[in-house]
N, C-alpha and C positions, 0 to 999 in steps of 0.2 A: 549100501553097496560101496565097495572100495573103489578108489579112483583109478585103479588098474582094470576096471571091469567093463570096458567098452568091448563088445563082442563083434567079431567080424561077420559081415554079410557076404555070403558066397555069391558067385555070379548068377546062380539060378534063383531068381526071385520067387519062383513057385515053391521051391523047397523051403524058403524062409516063411512064406505064408502057411504052408502045410504045418510047419512047426509052431509058429506063433499063434495059430488058431486052434491048436489041439488042446482041448480042455484039460486032459489028463496030465499034459506036460507043462502047461502054462498057467493053470488056474491059480488065483490068489484066494485061498480058502478063507482067509480072514475077512474078506469083504464080499463074498458071495459068488455064485456060479456064473453070474452074468459079466463078471469083470475078469479080464485076462491080463496076464503078464506078457509083454511083448519083447521077445529076444532077451529073456532073463532080466526084464526090467530095463534093458538098455535102449531099445529102439522106441521112439515116440513118433507116431504119425500125427503131424501137426493139426491143430484146431479141432480136436475131438470135441463133440458137442456135449459129452457127459463127463468131462474131466473134473476131478476133485483133488483135494490135497493129497489124499492117501491112496486113491484107487489106481490100479494099473489096467492098461487097456490096449486093444488093437483098434485103430480107426484110421481115417485118412482124410485128406482135404478134397471135398467135392466128389468123392467116389466111395463106393462100398467095398468091403473086403472081398465080397463075392466076385466083383468085376475088377479087382485091383490090377491084374496083369494087363487087361485091356485098357485101363484108364491111367496108365503112366504113373502108377504108385511109386515107382522107383525115383521119380523126380521130386517127391514130396516128403522124403524121409528126413527127420531130425532125430539125432541120437543124443542121449545124455547119460552121463555117469552119475547123475543126481545133482551135479553142480554145473559142469561145463557142457556146452551145447555145440554140436557140429551139424552141418548140412551136407547131404549127399549130393555130389555133382556127377551126373551120369555121363558116361562116355560110350560112343557108338550109336546104334540105332535106338531112338526113343520115340514112343508113340503117345499121342494125346487122346487116343481112342478113335480118332478119325483119320489122322495123317501120321506118317512116320517121318521123323527128322533125323539127321545125322549130326551128332556132336563129336567133332574131331578134336582129340587131345593135341594141342599144338600151341605155339606162340603166334600172336597176331598183332597187326597194326589195324587201326580203325580210322576211316575217313570221317569228315565232319558230320555226315549224316548217319554214322554208325556202321557203315558197310565194312566188314572185316576182310583182311587179306592175310592168308595163312603164310607165314614166313618160316615155319619149321624151326630148325636150329641155326638158321643163318643170323648173322649179325644185323641188328636193326639200327638204322641210321649210321651204319659202319662201326658202331661202338658197343651196343648193348648185346650181351651174349649170356646164355645160361651155360656156365662152364661145367665140364665133367671132371671126375677125379683124375683123369689122365691128361686133360687139356687145360687145367686151371692155370691162370696167369700169375698166381701167387702175389697178388697186389695187397694183401693184408686183410681183405674182406673174407667173410665166410661163404663158401659156396654150398649148394645143396648136399645133404648127407650122402646121397647117391642118386643123382638125377636119372640115371639109366634104369635103376631098379624102380624108381617111382613111375617112370613111363611104362615099363613092362607091367607093373602092378595095376595101374589105372586102366590099361588096355585089356589086360587079362580078366580083371574083376569088374570091368564095365563101369569104373568110376572111382572116386576118392571123396574124402571129406575135407571141408574147410571150416574154420571157426565161424559160428553163426554171427558173432560179433568180433570187433577188435578186442585184443587182449586188454584186460583191466587188472589193476593192482588189488589183490585180495585183501590187503590190510589197510588200504588207504581210506581215510575219512574225509578227504578233500582232494581237489586237483593236485596232482604231483607237481613238484618243483625240481629245480636243478639239484637241490640237496636231498631229494628223496632217495631211499635205498634202491640200488640197482639189482638187489638180490631178493626182494620181496617176492613171494610166490605169485604167479599169475593165475588168472581165472577167466573163463569165457562165459559171460552171462550178461543179461540186460541190466542197465542202470548201475554199471560199475564206473569207477574213475579210470579213464584211459591210461594204459601203461605207456606213457611217453617219457621223455628224458631218459632214453635208453639207447645205447649204440646198437648197430646191426649185429655185432658180435654177441652182445648181452641178450638181445632178442632171440637170437638163434639158440643160445644156451638154455634160456628159459623154455623155449618151445620143445627142444629135444629132451628136456628133463621132466616134461609133464607126466610121462608114463614110462613104466618099465614093463613091457609086455612082448612076448615073442610073437604074438599074432599080428601086430601092427607097428608101424613106425610113426613117430611124431617129429615134425620138422617145421622150420620157418617156411612160409609159403614161397613157392618158386613161380617163375614167369609162366610156365605151362599151366599151372593150377590157377593162377590169377586170370590169365586170358581166356582159358576154357570156361571158367565160371562166368565171364562176361558173355561168351557165346551162348551158354545155357540160359542166362537171364534174357538176352535179346531174342532168343528163340521162343521162349514161353512167357516172358514178362515184357518189360519196356524195351521197345525195338532199338532205341538209340541210347541205351544206358551207358555205353562206353564213353559218351561225351558229356555226361552229367556232372554237375557240381552242386551239391545240395545242402551246404551249410556255410554260415559266415561267422560262427563262433564255436568255441570248444564246448562240447556237451558230453554228458555221460553216455556210455555205450547203448545203442539201440534207441536213443531218445529222439534224435533227428528223424524226420519223416523220410527215411532212406532205407526202405525194406523192399527187396525184390525176391520172391520165392523163398522167403524166410531168411535171406542173407541181408545183413545190415551194414551200413556205413562204408561201403566201398567207394561211394561217390562223395562222401563228406567226412566231416570231423577231421581226423589227422591223416596224413600220408602214412603208408605202411611199408616197413622194411621188407625186402624180398632177398632171395639168394641170387638174383641176377647180378651180373657184373658189367660195369662200364670200363672201357679200356684205358681211360685216363688214370694213370698210376697214382695221382694225388686224390682222386675222387672216384673210387671204384664202386661204392655202395649205391644201390638203386632202390629207392622207395617208389611206391605206386599209389595211384588213387587221387581222390579229391582232397583238397587241403582247405580248411576253414579260413586260413590266413592269406590265401592266394586266389584271387577271383578267376584267374585263367586256368586253374587246375581242373582236372576231370578224371573220371574213373580209370581210363586206360592210359593216363599220363605217365610218363617216365621221367625221373630226375636222377641226378647223380651227385653224390656228396662224399665227404672224407670219411675215413674209417673212424675217426674220433667224434664225429658229430652226434650230439645228443641234445634235443631241445623239445619245446612244447608242441611242435607241429608234426612230429613223427612218432607213430606207435608201431604196432605189428599185429600179424594174424598167423595163427598156427594151422597146419594141415595134418591129416592122418591118412595113411594108406596101408593097405594090407600087405603084410610081409610075404615075399615070394620065396 
């Protein structure tokens, strides 16, 4: 499958299931009638019990296809283009089969016990803001491609995707250094060498150049996507994940024991560049997350740095959202 082959999932999950479980439309005849192609080989329901190297399938985590709508299947989707992996972050009402929860797309702060406060588009600590195309401060950092379109898409389509792992360097054979190329292709997979020693501008360019497809947009992760992913994790995973810091040394992607709902490394390994802006004109770039080199860092942490900063402690993560 070509790397432009990530298929969009419409807001009606029942339509997706109708299609992906239709034998005539999705059967992989090379490997038998019992094996299915899921969303044209794009969507993978994580931890299928009968996964092999070649087979294609429809399955899910701790629930059956027959009861998927009732068992929150939308919160367990991992998609892949055959190389890169992304996790679906649901927005709106989400059910676990017993209770229904509300995942509001927004920006948040988190208390020491993990309790979130929804701050919307207000400046956090008087300085941190997700700028729009019309309100950008023009401080030299890169803002979101179109934050208003992202918000509309995530709300309309009931979610968005983020990289399952931090970005890694697709050609690196060892940890990157200050002399590593800033233009090596990125990849999102387990056991890769973290794509650090990259500026926020370079990380944005790499994220936006991942795909060329009219169905969806790729971009550097923004503060709405980062914070809402934490809300999702704290709702269905670790309740105080926002305050975790889970590594003390640099590791390859997905190696640290920091996986929540198939999302890795937000609480550890490197900080991650985002499109959020700090109002300090000399230090407008904002990375988020746990930092292996700073014991006081944690998942929801915000920092601010210069436009030119590029070092071992900061990498990045890419998001996808459906084009409106």
